[in-house]
C-alpha positions in Angstrom: 50.9 5.3 2.1 49.4 5.1 5.6 45.8 5.7 4.3 46.4 3.0 1.7 47.4 0.4 4.1 44.3 1.2 6.6 42.0 0.7 3.6 43.6 -2.6 2.5 43.2 -3.8 6.2 39.4 -3.0 6.2 38.8 -4.6 2.8 40.5 -8.0 4.3 38.5 -7.8 7.4 34.9 -7.0 5.8 35.3 -9.2 2.6 37.9 -12.0 3.5 36.6 -14.4 0.7 36.7 -11.7 -2.0 40.0 -10.4 -1.1 41.5 -13.9 -1.0 40.2 -14.6 -4.5 40.7 -11.2 -6.0 37.0 -11.0 -6.8 36.5 -7.3 -6.0 36.2 -5.1 -9.0 35.8 -1.3 -8.2 33.7 0.7 -10.3 31.3 -2.0 -11.3 28.7 -1.1 -8.9 28.0 2.1 -11.0 27.2 -0.2 -14.1 24.6 -2.6 -12.5 21.0 -1.8 -11.8 20.1 -2.9 -8.4 23.3 -2.7 -6.6 23.2 -1.6 -3.1 24.6 2.0 -2.7 28.4 1.7 -2.1 28.3 -2.1 -2.0 31.5 -3.9 -3.6 31.2 -6.0 -6.6 32.5 -9.6 -6.4 32.8 -12.4 -8.9 30.6 -15.2 -7.9 32.0 -18.2 -9.9 35.5 -18.4 -8.1 33.7 -18.8 -4.8 31.3 -21.5 -6.4 34.5 -23.4 -7.8 36.0 -23.4 -4.5 33.2 -25.4 -2.9 33.4 -28.9 -1.5 30.5 -31.4 -1.4 28.3 -30.4 1.6 29.8 -26.7 2.0 27.7 -23.7 2.9 28.6 -20.4 1.2 27.6 -17.5 3.2 27.6 -14.4 1.0 28.2 -11.0 2.5 26.4 -7.9 1.9 27.6 -7.3 -1.5 26.7 -7.4 -5.3 27.9 -10.7 -6.9 28.0 -11.0 -10.6 27.2 -14.1 -12.6 26.1 -15.8 -14.4 27.0 -18.6 -11.7 27.3 -22.3 -12.3 26.8 -24.5 -9.1 28.6 -27.9 -9.9 29.3 -29.2 -6.6 26.8 -31.7 -5.0 25.0 -30.7 -1.7 26.1 -27.3 -1.3 24.2 -24.3 0.1 24.2 -20.9 -1.3 23.0 -18.5 1.4 22.6 -14.7 0.7 21.7 -14.3 4.3 19.0 -11.8 3.3 21.4 -9.1 2.1 23.4 -10.3 -1.0 22.4 -9.6 -4.4 23.4 -11.7 -7.5 23.2 -10.2 -11.1 23.3 -12.0 -14.2 24.6 -8.8 -16.0 21.7 -9.2 -18.6 23.7 -11.8 -20.0 22.0 -15.3 -19.6 20.4 -16.8 -16.5 21.7 -15.6 -13.2 22.3 -19.2 -11.6 22.6 -22.8 -13.2 22.0 -25.7 -10.7 24.2 -28.3 -12.3 24.5 -30.7 -9.3 22.1 -32.6 -7.1 20.9 -31.6 -3.7 21.9 -28.0 -4.1 20.0 -25.1 -2.0 19.9 -21.5 -3.0 18.4 -19.3 -0.3 17.9 -15.7 1.0 19.3 -14.2 -2.1 18.2 -11.4 -4.4 18.4 -12.5 -7.9 18.4 -9.8 -10.7 19.1 -9.0 -14.3 19.1 -12.1 -16.5 19.3 -11.9 -20.2 16.0 -11.3 -22.2 16.0 -14.3 -24.7 12.8 -16.4 -24.4 14.3 -19.0 -26.8 17.0 -19.5 -24.4 14.7 -19.3 -21.4 16.9 -16.8 -19.5 16.0 -16.9 -15.9 16.9 -16.3 -12.4 17.6 -19.8 -11.4 17.9 -23.0 -14.1 17.7 -26.5 -12.7 18.8 -28.9 -15.3 18.3 -32.8 -14.7 19.0 -32.4 -11.0 17.2 -33.8 -8.1 16.5 -32.7 -4.4 17.0 -29.0 -5.1 15.8 -26.3 -2.7 15.1 -22.9 -3.9 14.0 -20.9 -0.7 13.2 -17.5 0.4 14.6 -15.6 -2.5 13.6 -12.3 -4.2 13.5 -12.5 -8.1 13.1 -9.3 -9.9 14.1 -7.9 -13.4 14.7 -11.5 -14.8 12.9 -12.7 -17.9 11.8 -16.1 -16.4 12.0 -16.9 -12.6 12.6 -20.6 -12.2 13.0 -23.0 -15.0 12.8 -26.6 -13.7 13.9 -29.1 -16.5 13.6 -32.8 -16.2 14.2 -32.6 -12.2 12.3 -34.4 -9.5 12.0 -34.1 -5.7 12.8 -30.3 -5.5 11.0 -27.7 -3.5 10.4 -24.1 -4.3 9.4 -22.4 -1.1 8.8 -18.6 0.0 9.9 -16.9 -3.2 8.9 -13.4 -4.6 9.0 -13.7 -8.3 8.2 -10.9 -10.9 9.4 -10.6 -14.4 11.2 -7.8 -16.6 9.1 -4.5 -15.7 9.2 -3.0 -18.9 7.8 -5.8 -21.0 4.2 -6.2 -22.0 2.2 -9.1 -20.3 2.6 -11.2 -23.4 6.5 -10.6 -23.7 7.2 -11.3 -20.0 8.4 -14.7 -18.8 6.9 -17.3 -16.7 7.2 -17.2 -12.9 8.1 -20.9 -12.6 8.3 -23.5 -15.5 8.1 -27.2 -15.1 9.2 -29.3 -18.2 9.1 -33.1 -17.7 9.6 -32.8 -13.9 7.6 -34.7 -11.3 7.2 -35.0 -7.5 8.1 -31.4 -6.8 6.7 -29.1 -4.2 5.9 -25.3 -5.0 4.7 -23.7 -1.6 4.0 -20.3 -0.3 5.5 -18.4 -3.4 4.2 -15.1 -4.6 4.2 -14.4 -8.3 3.0 -11.2 -9.9 3.2 -9.3 -13.0 4.5 -12.2 -14.7 3.3 -14.0 -18.1 2.3 -17.3 -16.8 3.3 -20.2 -14.5 3.4 -23.2 -16.5 3.6 -27.1 -15.8 4.0 -29.1 -18.9 4.5 -32.8 -19.3 5.0 -33.0 -15.5 3.3 -35.2 -13.1 2.7 -35.6 -9.4 3.7 -32.1 -8.2 2.0 -30.1 -5.5 1.2 -26.4 -5.4 0.2 -25.4 -2.0 -0.6 -21.9 -0.5 0.8 -19.9 -3.2 -0.3 -16.3 -4.2 -0.5 -15.0 -7.8 -1.5 -11.5 -8.7 -1.9 -9.6 -12.0 -0.6 -12.3 -14.4 -1.9 -13.9 -17.6 -2.3 -17.5 -16.4 -1.8 -18.0 -12.8 -1.1 -21.9 -13.6 -1.3 -23.3 -16.9 -1.3 -27.3 -17.0 -0.5 -29.2 -20.4 -0.1 -32.8 -20.5 0.4 -33.1 -16.8 -1.4 -35.5 -14.6 -2.0 -36.4 -11.0 -1.1 -33.0 -9.8 -2.4 -31.3 -6.6 -3.5 -27.7 -6.4 -4.5 -26.5 -2.9 -5.0 -23.4 -0.9 -3.9 -21.0 -3.3 -5.0 -17.4 -3.9 -5.0 -16.2 -7.4 -6.4 -12.7 -8.4 -6.5 -10.2 -11.2 -5.2 -12.6 -13.9 -6.8 -13.5 -17.1 -7.0 -17.0 -16.1 -6.7 -18.6 -12.7 -6.1 -22.4 -13.4 -6.2 -23.9 -16.8 -6.2 -27.7 -17.3 -5.4 -28.8 -20.8 -5.1 -32.5 -21.6 -4.3 -33.0 -18.1 -6.1 -35.8 -16.0 -6.6 -36.8 -12.4 -5.9 -33.4 -10.9 -7.1 -32.7 -7.3 -7.9 -28.9 -6.9 -9.2 -27.9 -3.7 -9.6 -25.0 -1.1 -8.4 -22.4 -3.6 -9.8 -18.8 -3.9 -9.7 -17.4 -7.5 -11.3 -14.0 -8.1 -11.3 -11.0 -10.5 -10.4 -13.0 -13.6 -11.9 -10.7 -16.0 -11.6 -9.8 -19.8 -12.6 -11.6 -23.0 -10.8 -14.7 -21.9 -11.6 -14.2 -18.0 -12.2 -17.6 -16.2 -11.4 -18.8 -12.7 -10.9 -22.4 -14.1 -10.8 -23.6 -17.5 -10.9 -27.4 -18.6 -9.9 -28.4 -22.1 -10.1 -32.1 -23.1 -9.4 -33.1 -19.6 -10.8 -36.2 -17.6 -10.9 -37.6 -13.8 -10.3 -34.3 -12.1 -11.7 -33.4 -8.5 -12.6 -29.8 -8.3 -13.5 -29.5 -4.6 -14.3 -26.7 -2.0 -13.0 -23.8 -4.2 -14.3 -20.3 -4.3 -14.6 -18.7 -7.8 -15.6 -15.1 -7.5 -16.1 -11.7 -9.3 -14.8 -13.1 -12.8 -16.2 -13.0 -16.3 -16.8 -16.9 -15.9 -16.5 -19.2 -13.0 -15.7 -22.5 -14.8 -15.2 -22.9 -18.6 -15.6 -26.4 -20.0 -14.2 -27.3 -23.5 -14.8 -31.0 -24.3 -14.2 -32.3 -20.9 -14.4 -35.1 -19.7 -12.6 -35.9 -22.9 -13.2 -39.5 -22.1 -16.9 -39.7 -21.3 -16.6 -42.4 -18.5 -13.7 -40.5 -17.0 -16.1 -38.1 -14.9 -14.9 -34.8 -13.7 -16.3 -34.2 -10.1 -17.1 -30.6 -9.4 -18.3 -30.5 -5.6 -18.6 -28.1 -2.8 -17.6 -25.0 -4.7 -18.9 -21.4 -4.3 -19.3 -19.8 -7.9 -20.6 -16.2 -7.4 -20.7 -12.7 -8.7 -19.6 -13.9 -12.1 -20.8 -13.0 -15.5 -21.5 -16.8 -16.1 -21.2 -19.3 -13.4 -20.4 -22.2 -15.9 -20.0 -21.9 -19.5 -19.7 -25.0 -21.8 -18.3 -24.9 -25.3 -20.9 -27.2 -26.5 -23.5 -29.6 -25.3 -21.3 -31.9 -23.1 -21.7 -34.8 -20.8 -19.9 -36.7 -18.2 -19.4 -34.0 -15.5 -21.0 -34.3 -11.8 -21.9 -31.2 -10.1 -22.9 -31.5 -6.6 -23.1 -29.4 -3.2 -21.9 -26.2 -5.3 -23.3 -22.8 -4.4 -24.4 -20.6 -7.5 -25.4 -17.1 -6.5 -25.2 -13.6 -7.8 -24.1 -14.6 -11.1 -25.6 -12.8 -14.2 -26.1 -15.9 -15.8 -25.8 -19.5 -14.2 -25.1 -21.6 -17.2 -24.4 -21.0 -20.9 -23.8 -23.3 -23.5 -22.0 -21.5 -26.4 -22.8 -23.8 -29.2 -26.4 -24.3 -28.4 -28.2 -27.0 -26.7 -28.3 -27.9 -23.0 -26.1 -29.1 -20.2 -28.7 -31.8 -18.9 -26.3 -34.7 -19.8 -24.2 -33.9 -16.9 -25.4 -34.7 -13.4 -26.7 -32.0 -11.3 -27.8 -32.7 -7.7 -27.8 -31.1 -4.3 -26.7 -27.5 -5.5 -27.9 -24.1 -4.3 -29.3 -21.8 -6.7 -30.2 -18.3 -5.8 -33.0 -18.1 -8.5 -34.7 -21.1 -7.4 -38.5 -20.4 -7.2 -39.6 -23.3 -5.2 -40.4 -23.9 -1.5 -39.5 -26.4 1.4 -42.6 -27.5 3.1 -40.9 -30.3 5.0 -37.9 -27.9 6.1 -35.2 -30.5 5.1 -33.5 -27.8 3.2 -34.1 -29.5 -0.2 -36.6 -28.0 -2.6 -39.8 -29.8 -2.8 -39.4 -29.9 -6.7 -36.6 -29.7 -9.0 -34.7 -26.7 -10.2 -35.0 -26.3 -13.9 -33.2 -23.7 -16.0 -34.3 -22.6 -19.3 -32.8 -20.0 -21.6 -34.9 -17.3 -22.8 -33.8 -13.7 -23.6 -30.1 -15.3 -23.7 -30.9 -16.6 -27.3 -30.9 -13.0 -28.5 -27.1 -12.4 -28.1 -26.5 -16.0 -29.6 -27.3 -14.3 -33.0 -26.0 -10.8 -32.1 -23.3 -10.5 -29.4 -23.8 -6.9 -29.2 -27.0 -7.3 -27.3 -25.0 -8.7 -24.3 -23.9 -5.2 -23.4 -27.4 -4.6 -22.2 -27.3 -7.6 -19.8 -29.1 -6.5 -16.7 -30.9 -3.7 -18.1 -34.5 -3.3 -17.4 -35.6 -4.0 -20.8 -34.0 -7.5 -20.9 -35.3 -8.2 -17.6 -38.8 -7.3 -18.8 -38.3 -9.4 -21.7 -37.1 -12.3 -19.5 -40.3 -11.9 -17.6 -42.7 -11.7 -20.4 -41.1 -14.8 -22.0 -41.7 -16.8 -18.9 -45.4 -15.6 -18.8 -46.2 -16.2 -22.4 -43.1 -17.2 -24.6 -42.9 -15.6 -28.0 -40.0 -18.0 -28.9 -39.4 -21.4 -27.8 -37.2 -21.5 -24.6 -34.3 -24.0 -24.5 -34.0 -26.6 -21.9 -30.5 -26.2 -20.0 -30.7 -28.5 -17.0 -32.4 -29.9 -14.1 -31.2 -30.2 -10.5 -33.6 -32.9 -8.8 -32.6 -32.0 -5.3 -31.6 -28.4 -4.9 -30.5 -26.8 -1.8 -33.1 -24.5 -0.5 -31.4 -22.2 2.0 -27.8 -21.2 1.5 -27.1 -20.0 4.9 -28.0 -23.2 6.5 -25.8 -25.2 4.1 -22.9 -22.6 3.7 -19.8 -24.4 5.0 -16.8 -22.8 6.6 -13.9 -23.0 4.6 -11.0 -24.6 6.1 -8.3 -21.9 6.5 -4.8 -22.4 5.3 -2.0 -23.0 7.8 1.5 -21.9 6.7 4.0 -24.7 7.1 7.2 -22.9 7.1 7.0 -19.6 9.1 10.3 -18.3 7.8 12.2 -21.7 8.2 12.7 -24.0 5.4 
């Protein structure tokens, strides 16, 4: 009897809120993956229902079970870095159903696995002013789903999807749907399917890191977004702009986008974009252009980018016009430019770019080549008819064929493009890319 009384006193002292609401459920910790060893399990919904507008709920070092619905305006749910919330594999873990809600410093695990219902860690439904900060999200299908919501912030979260699923069956790290004026900054998403932005305008994606995904960010019918200082690696596609206009994309590093669909940047039927001062490296394609710009007089500006160590620097689906390429650095690519459907890329504007295969000189030392850079297609025509030939790209025999064709063409070369004022010396011209300066440093 005495031991039982002491045990009750310890419970009341360590977990006062849970004890008052009767939320402790002995034994449940053994049924839930991700539970801290020996941690009690507390029902979260009674705690959420007890909140008044503006309250802060500081969760203790315990496992809380949801799903949890946050219906009170202006509240803060603070896991303090050691609380875990599980969805018990039912639906989404947390639902934000009130404006100006903050969820921070929590570990969120074990959502349901329904892609139709978009089971996720945090679901924001038609609510503005939300803040999702410094959470660790794992073993959930989707990470954060933002539906028809504005002026929110998603900061410093670590997001991964259900580990057992294949890449195509995983969920998206963050999903925007008809949402605008939101900030996504300094998050890390990895081993997820995509990060998608659909029908969503005027959002900012700054200083994020993505690794090992399918699409690092996929935009569709989403205009006037800003993508800056992100680092995306080891994904099939870095950034894809589909039917999305007036994007500003600057100071990003995208690398190791490999495979059949590998590309750092893809543009499909998109216009009026500014692609500035990015680095596209070590990928199957640096930039892939499919009927872009879609509106010929709404030009895409591709300026100041380094496109290097790629299979193809820029690949066009067809003979395209309306893009402006200036001040870019093309070097160490197997092929600088390729047009899938035949023809050339000369109807775009090419000026003041560096080409490492330029064979001219610079007598007046103004770092501008004394005659234009002209690109012709020689042996590349062979794999236009037989794709298997591309396996031998870079082999001595193809290099020899290329050299012999330049000396005495045995097939008519295809004119691709001309840069009237090519940069002569890359080392003189090479700019120091502006480093990213984190804004939050552990504080929202």
